[in-house]
PyMOL commands that place a pseudoatom at each C-alpha (Angstrom):
pseudoatom trace, name=CA, resn=UNK, resi=1, chain=A, elem=C, hetatm=0, pos=[76.891, 70.893, 62.609]
pseudoatom trace, name=CA, resn=UNK, resi=2, chain=A, elem=C, hetatm=0, pos=[80.302, 71.366, 63.640]
pseudoatom trace, name=CA, resn=UNK, resi=3, chain=A, elem=C, hetatm=0, pos=[81.834, 71.993, 60.101]
pseudoatom trace, name=CA, resn=UNK, resi=4, chain=A, elem=C, hetatm=0, pos=[79.249, 73.964, 59.631]
pseudoatom trace, name=CA, resn=UNK, resi=5, chain=A, elem=C, hetatm=0, pos=[79.616, 76.208, 62.096]
pseudoatom trace, name=CA, resn=UNK, resi=6, chain=A, elem=C, hetatm=0, pos=[83.198, 76.424, 61.180]
pseudoatom trace, name=CA, resn=UNK, resi=7, chain=A, elem=C, hetatm=0, pos=[82.822, 77.564, 57.640]
pseudoatom trace, name=CA, resn=UNK, resi=8, chain=A, elem=C, hetatm=0, pos=[80.191, 79.827, 59.160]
pseudoatom trace, name=CA, resn=UNK, resi=9, chain=A, elem=C, hetatm=0, pos=[82.852, 81.479, 61.374]
pseudoatom trace, name=CA, resn=UNK, resi=10, chain=A, elem=C, hetatm=0, pos=[85.499, 81.475, 58.451]
pseudoatom trace, name=CA, resn=UNK, resi=11, chain=A, elem=C, hetatm=0, pos=[83.005, 83.195, 56.484]
pseudoatom trace, name=CA, resn=UNK, resi=12, chain=A, elem=C, hetatm=0, pos=[82.900, 85.623, 59.385]
pseudoatom trace, name=CA, resn=UNK, resi=13, chain=A, elem=C, hetatm=0, pos=[86.406, 86.250, 59.742]
pseudoatom trace, name=CA, resn=UNK, resi=14, chain=A, elem=C, hetatm=0, pos=[86.668, 86.732, 55.840]
pseudoatom trace, name=CA, resn=UNK, resi=15, chain=A, elem=C, hetatm=0, pos=[84.243, 89.312, 55.938]
pseudoatom trace, name=CA, resn=UNK, resi=16, chain=A, elem=C, hetatm=0, pos=[85.923, 90.990, 58.866]
pseudoatom trace, name=CA, resn=UNK, resi=17, chain=A, elem=C, hetatm=0, pos=[89.123, 91.283, 56.716]
pseudoatom trace, name=CA, resn=UNK, resi=18, chain=A, elem=C, hetatm=0, pos=[87.523, 92.419, 53.634]
pseudoatom trace, name=CA, resn=UNK, resi=19, chain=A, elem=C, hetatm=0, pos=[85.475, 95.153, 55.187]
pseudoatom trace, name=CA, resn=UNK, resi=20, chain=A, elem=C, hetatm=0, pos=[89.169, 96.195, 56.947]
pseudoatom trace, name=CA, resn=UNK, resi=21, chain=A, elem=C, hetatm=0, pos=[90.369, 96.194, 53.402]
pseudoatom trace, name=CA, resn=UNK, resi=22, chain=A, elem=C, hetatm=0, pos=[87.473, 98.359, 51.835]
pseudoatom trace, name=CA, resn=UNK, resi=23, chain=A, elem=C, hetatm=0, pos=[87.274, 100.645, 54.687]
pseudoatom trace, name=CA, resn=UNK, resi=24, chain=A, elem=C, hetatm=0, pos=[90.659, 101.598, 55.586]
pseudoatom trace, name=CA, resn=UNK, resi=25, chain=A, elem=C, hetatm=0, pos=[92.973, 103.930, 53.643]
pseudoatom trace, name=CA, resn=UNK, resi=26, chain=A, elem=C, hetatm=0, pos=[96.084, 103.433, 55.867]
pseudoatom trace, name=CA, resn=UNK, resi=27, chain=A, elem=C, hetatm=0, pos=[98.323, 101.011, 53.855]
pseudoatom trace, name=CA, resn=UNK, resi=28, chain=A, elem=C, hetatm=0, pos=[99.442, 99.292, 57.318]
pseudoatom trace, name=CA, resn=UNK, resi=29, chain=A, elem=C, hetatm=0, pos=[95.784, 98.117, 58.189]
pseudoatom trace, name=CA, resn=UNK, resi=30, chain=A, elem=C, hetatm=0, pos=[94.882, 97.141, 54.886]
pseudoatom trace, name=CA, resn=UNK, resi=31, chain=A, elem=C, hetatm=0, pos=[97.971, 94.675, 54.880]
pseudoatom trace, name=CA, resn=UNK, resi=32, chain=A, elem=C, hetatm=0, pos=[96.673, 93.328, 58.613]
pseudoatom trace, name=CA, resn=UNK, resi=33, chain=A, elem=C, hetatm=0, pos=[93.113, 93.008, 57.433]
pseudoatom trace, name=CA, resn=UNK, resi=34, chain=A, elem=C, hetatm=0, pos=[94.675, 91.081, 54.483]
pseudoatom trace, name=CA, resn=UNK, resi=35, chain=A, elem=C, hetatm=0, pos=[96.161, 88.980, 57.086]
pseudoatom trace, name=CA, resn=UNK, resi=36, chain=A, elem=C, hetatm=0, pos=[92.964, 88.439, 58.656]
pseudoatom trace, name=CA, resn=UNK, resi=37, chain=A, elem=C, hetatm=0, pos=[91.482, 87.423, 55.381]
pseudoatom trace, name=CA, resn=UNK, resi=38, chain=A, elem=C, hetatm=0, pos=[94.202, 84.882, 54.818]
pseudoatom trace, name=CA, resn=UNK, resi=39, chain=A, elem=C, hetatm=0, pos=[93.470, 83.246, 58.576]
pseudoatom trace, name=CA, resn=UNK, resi=40, chain=A, elem=C, hetatm=0, pos=[90.257, 82.372, 57.509]
pseudoatom trace, name=CA, resn=UNK, resi=41, chain=A, elem=C, hetatm=0, pos=[91.732, 80.180, 54.522]
pseudoatom trace, name=CA, resn=UNK, resi=42, chain=A, elem=C, hetatm=0, pos=[93.344, 78.632, 57.027]
pseudoatom trace, name=CA, resn=UNK, resi=43, chain=A, elem=C, hetatm=0, pos=[90.225, 77.904, 58.910]
pseudoatom trace, name=CA, resn=UNK, resi=44, chain=A, elem=C, hetatm=0, pos=[88.257, 76.607, 56.266]
pseudoatom trace, name=CA, resn=UNK, resi=45, chain=A, elem=C, hetatm=0, pos=[91.144, 74.059, 55.175]
pseudoatom trace, name=CA, resn=UNK, resi=46, chain=A, elem=C, hetatm=0, pos=[91.846, 72.694, 58.693]
pseudoatom trace, name=CA, resn=UNK, resi=47, chain=A, elem=C, hetatm=0, pos=[87.570, 72.228, 59.026]
pseudoatom trace, name=CA, resn=UNK, resi=48, chain=A, elem=C, hetatm=0, pos=[87.777, 70.323, 55.753]
pseudoatom trace, name=CA, resn=UNK, resi=49, chain=A, elem=C, hetatm=0, pos=[90.410, 68.017, 57.199]
pseudoatom trace, name=CA, resn=UNK, resi=50, chain=A, elem=C, hetatm=0, pos=[88.341, 67.455, 60.445]
pseudoatom trace, name=CA, resn=UNK, resi=51, chain=A, elem=C, hetatm=0, pos=[86.695, 63.900, 59.914]
pseudoatom trace, name=CA, resn=UNK, resi=52, chain=A, elem=C, hetatm=0, pos=[84.535, 62.663, 63.401]
pseudoatom trace, name=CA, resn=UNK, resi=53, chain=A, elem=C, hetatm=0, pos=[86.254, 59.711, 65.159]
pseudoatom trace, name=CA, resn=UNK, resi=54, chain=A, elem=C, hetatm=0, pos=[89.217, 60.182, 62.804]
pseudoatom trace, name=CA, resn=UNK, resi=55, chain=A, elem=C, hetatm=0, pos=[92.776, 59.150, 63.127]
pseudoatom trace, name=CA, resn=UNK, resi=56, chain=A, elem=C, hetatm=0, pos=[96.101, 60.253, 62.134]
pseudoatom trace, name=CA, resn=UNK, resi=57, chain=A, elem=C, hetatm=0, pos=[97.274, 58.224, 58.598]
pseudoatom trace, name=CA, resn=UNK, resi=58, chain=A, elem=C, hetatm=0, pos=[99.483, 56.185, 61.026]
pseudoatom trace, name=CA, resn=UNK, resi=59, chain=A, elem=C, hetatm=0, pos=[99.569, 52.301, 59.902]
pseudoatom trace, name=CA, resn=UNK, resi=60, chain=A, elem=C, hetatm=0, pos=[100.098, 51.069, 63.211]
pseudoatom trace, name=CA, resn=UNK, resi=61, chain=A, elem=C, hetatm=0, pos=[96.677, 52.124, 64.804]
pseudoatom trace, name=CA, resn=UNK, resi=62, chain=A, elem=C, hetatm=0, pos=[93.282, 49.971, 64.315]
pseudoatom trace, name=CA, resn=UNK, resi=63, chain=A, elem=C, hetatm=0, pos=[91.640, 53.324, 63.140]
pseudoatom trace, name=CA, resn=UNK, resi=64, chain=A, elem=C, hetatm=0, pos=[88.428, 52.620, 60.400]
pseudoatom trace, name=CA, resn=UNK, resi=65, chain=A, elem=C, hetatm=0, pos=[88.398, 56.309, 59.589]
pseudoatom trace, name=CA, resn=UNK, resi=66, chain=A, elem=C, hetatm=0, pos=[91.458, 58.404, 58.764]
pseudoatom trace, name=CA, resn=UNK, resi=67, chain=A, elem=C, hetatm=0, pos=[91.984, 62.230, 58.520]
pseudoatom trace, name=CA, resn=UNK, resi=68, chain=A, elem=C, hetatm=0, pos=[93.089, 63.487, 55.193]
pseudoatom trace, name=CA, resn=UNK, resi=69, chain=A, elem=C, hetatm=0, pos=[96.807, 64.916, 55.997]
pseudoatom trace, name=CA, resn=UNK, resi=70, chain=A, elem=C, hetatm=0, pos=[96.349, 67.347, 52.320]
pseudoatom trace, name=CA, resn=UNK, resi=71, chain=A, elem=C, hetatm=0, pos=[94.291, 69.933, 53.798]
pseudoatom trace, name=CA, resn=UNK, resi=72, chain=A, elem=C, hetatm=0, pos=[96.752, 70.247, 56.914]
pseudoatom trace, name=CA, resn=UNK, resi=73, chain=A, elem=C, hetatm=0, pos=[99.856, 70.152, 54.473]
pseudoatom trace, name=CA, resn=UNK, resi=74, chain=A, elem=C, hetatm=0, pos=[98.205, 72.931, 52.122]
pseudoatom trace, name=CA, resn=UNK, resi=75, chain=A, elem=C, hetatm=0, pos=[97.049, 75.143, 55.110]
pseudoatom trace, name=CA, resn=UNK, resi=76, chain=A, elem=C, hetatm=0, pos=[100.705, 75.056, 56.051]
pseudoatom trace, name=CA, resn=UNK, resi=77, chain=A, elem=C, hetatm=0, pos=[101.661, 76.158, 52.574]
pseudoatom trace, name=CA, resn=UNK, resi=78, chain=A, elem=C, hetatm=0, pos=[99.017, 78.964, 52.654]
pseudoatom trace, name=CA, resn=UNK, resi=79, chain=A, elem=C, hetatm=0, pos=[100.751, 80.509, 56.004]
pseudoatom trace, name=CA, resn=UNK, resi=80, chain=A, elem=C, hetatm=0, pos=[104.012, 80.454, 54.391]
pseudoatom trace, name=CA, resn=UNK, resi=81, chain=A, elem=C, hetatm=0, pos=[103.130, 81.988, 51.037]
pseudoatom trace, name=CA, resn=UNK, resi=82, chain=A, elem=C, hetatm=0, pos=[100.795, 84.360, 53.281]
pseudoatom trace, name=CA, resn=UNK, resi=83, chain=A, elem=C, hetatm=0, pos=[103.480, 85.387, 55.417]
pseudoatom trace, name=CA, resn=UNK, resi=84, chain=A, elem=C, hetatm=0, pos=[105.619, 86.217, 52.276]
pseudoatom trace, name=CA, resn=UNK, resi=85, chain=A, elem=C, hetatm=0, pos=[102.915, 88.035, 50.581]
pseudoatom trace, name=CA, resn=UNK, resi=86, chain=A, elem=C, hetatm=0, pos=[102.326, 90.339, 53.804]
pseudoatom trace, name=CA, resn=UNK, resi=87, chain=A, elem=C, hetatm=0, pos=[106.016, 90.891, 54.330]
pseudoatom trace, name=CA, resn=UNK, resi=88, chain=A, elem=C, hetatm=0, pos=[106.020, 92.127, 50.772]
pseudoatom trace, name=CA, resn=UNK, resi=89, chain=A, elem=C, hetatm=0, pos=[103.060, 94.399, 51.219]
pseudoatom trace, name=CA, resn=UNK, resi=90, chain=A, elem=C, hetatm=0, pos=[105.004, 95.765, 54.221]
pseudoatom trace, name=CA, resn=UNK, resi=91, chain=A, elem=C, hetatm=0, pos=[108.007, 96.400, 52.722]
pseudoatom trace, name=CA, resn=UNK, resi=92, chain=A, elem=C, hetatm=0, pos=[106.398, 98.167, 50.127]
pseudoatom trace, name=CA, resn=UNK, resi=93, chain=A, elem=C, hetatm=0, pos=[104.759, 100.389, 52.620]
pseudoatom trace, name=CA, resn=UNK, resi=94, chain=A, elem=C, hetatm=0, pos=[108.122, 101.583, 54.322]
pseudoatom trace, name=CA, resn=UNK, resi=95, chain=A, elem=C, hetatm=0, pos=[109.178, 102.348, 50.909]
pseudoatom trace, name=CA, resn=UNK, resi=96, chain=A, elem=C, hetatm=0, pos=[105.966, 104.663, 50.222]
pseudoatom trace, name=CA, resn=UNK, resi=97, chain=A, elem=C, hetatm=0, pos=[106.397, 105.884, 53.474]
pseudoatom trace, name=CA, resn=UNK, resi=98, chain=A, elem=C, hetatm=0, pos=[110.138, 106.818, 52.814]
pseudoatom trace, name=CA, resn=UNK, resi=99, chain=A, elem=C, hetatm=0, pos=[108.701, 108.416, 49.617]
pseudoatom trace, name=CA, resn=UNK, resi=100, chain=A, elem=C, hetatm=0, pos=[105.762, 110.375, 50.031]
pseudoatom trace, name=CA, resn=UNK, resi=101, chain=A, elem=C, hetatm=0, pos=[106.073, 110.597, 54.389]
pseudoatom trace, name=CA, resn=UNK, resi=102, chain=A, elem=C, hetatm=0, pos=[102.872, 108.666, 54.720]
pseudoatom trace, name=CA, resn=UNK, resi=103, chain=A, elem=C, hetatm=0, pos=[101.006, 105.450, 54.376]
pseudoatom trace, name=CA, resn=UNK, resi=104, chain=A, elem=C, hetatm=0, pos=[97.329, 107.135, 53.588]
pseudoatom trace, name=CA, resn=UNK, resi=105, chain=A, elem=C, hetatm=0, pos=[96.314, 105.796, 50.077]
pseudoatom trace, name=CA, resn=UNK, resi=106, chain=A, elem=C, hetatm=0, pos=[94.636, 109.060, 49.735]
pseudoatom trace, name=CA, resn=UNK, resi=107, chain=A, elem=C, hetatm=0, pos=[97.532, 111.610, 50.425]
pseudoatom trace, name=CA, resn=UNK, resi=108, chain=A, elem=C, hetatm=0, pos=[99.746, 109.152, 48.293]
pseudoatom trace, name=CA, resn=UNK, resi=109, chain=A, elem=C, hetatm=0, pos=[97.458, 108.788, 45.113]
pseudoatom trace, name=CA, resn=UNK, resi=110, chain=A, elem=C, hetatm=0, pos=[96.565, 112.543, 45.804]
pseudoatom trace, name=CA, resn=UNK, resi=111, chain=A, elem=C, hetatm=0, pos=[100.322, 113.649, 45.440]
pseudoatom trace, name=CA, resn=UNK, resi=112, chain=A, elem=C, hetatm=0, pos=[100.461, 111.586, 41.964]
pseudoatom trace, name=CA, resn=UNK, resi=113, chain=A, elem=C, hetatm=0, pos=[98.344, 113.869, 40.208]
for i in range(1, 113): cmd.bond("trace and resi %d" % i, "trace and resi %d" % (i + 1))
show_as sticks, trace
zoom trace
């Protein structure tokens, strides 16, 4: 039950980010929306690792069930890759702003015609 609620919350967060990407014309707001979508992925990976009554995979405990550490490692990797992608996108946004004087996609592509 707990995992189903977490998956539903992750789907809602992803949908909010997707709506932000589709509905906004400002490049900075699109970058923030992409970051929100990336956060939903991390939420799913953490939910995959959850086990009721699970313990850390350290061999000096008497736990019967262990939590899989791989999704945690993947979530850290996803966070680092997401930060790199967002920083690259924001850097490109700064370059577009310096070139065209705006971060509005409609005005940038309108000036290319």
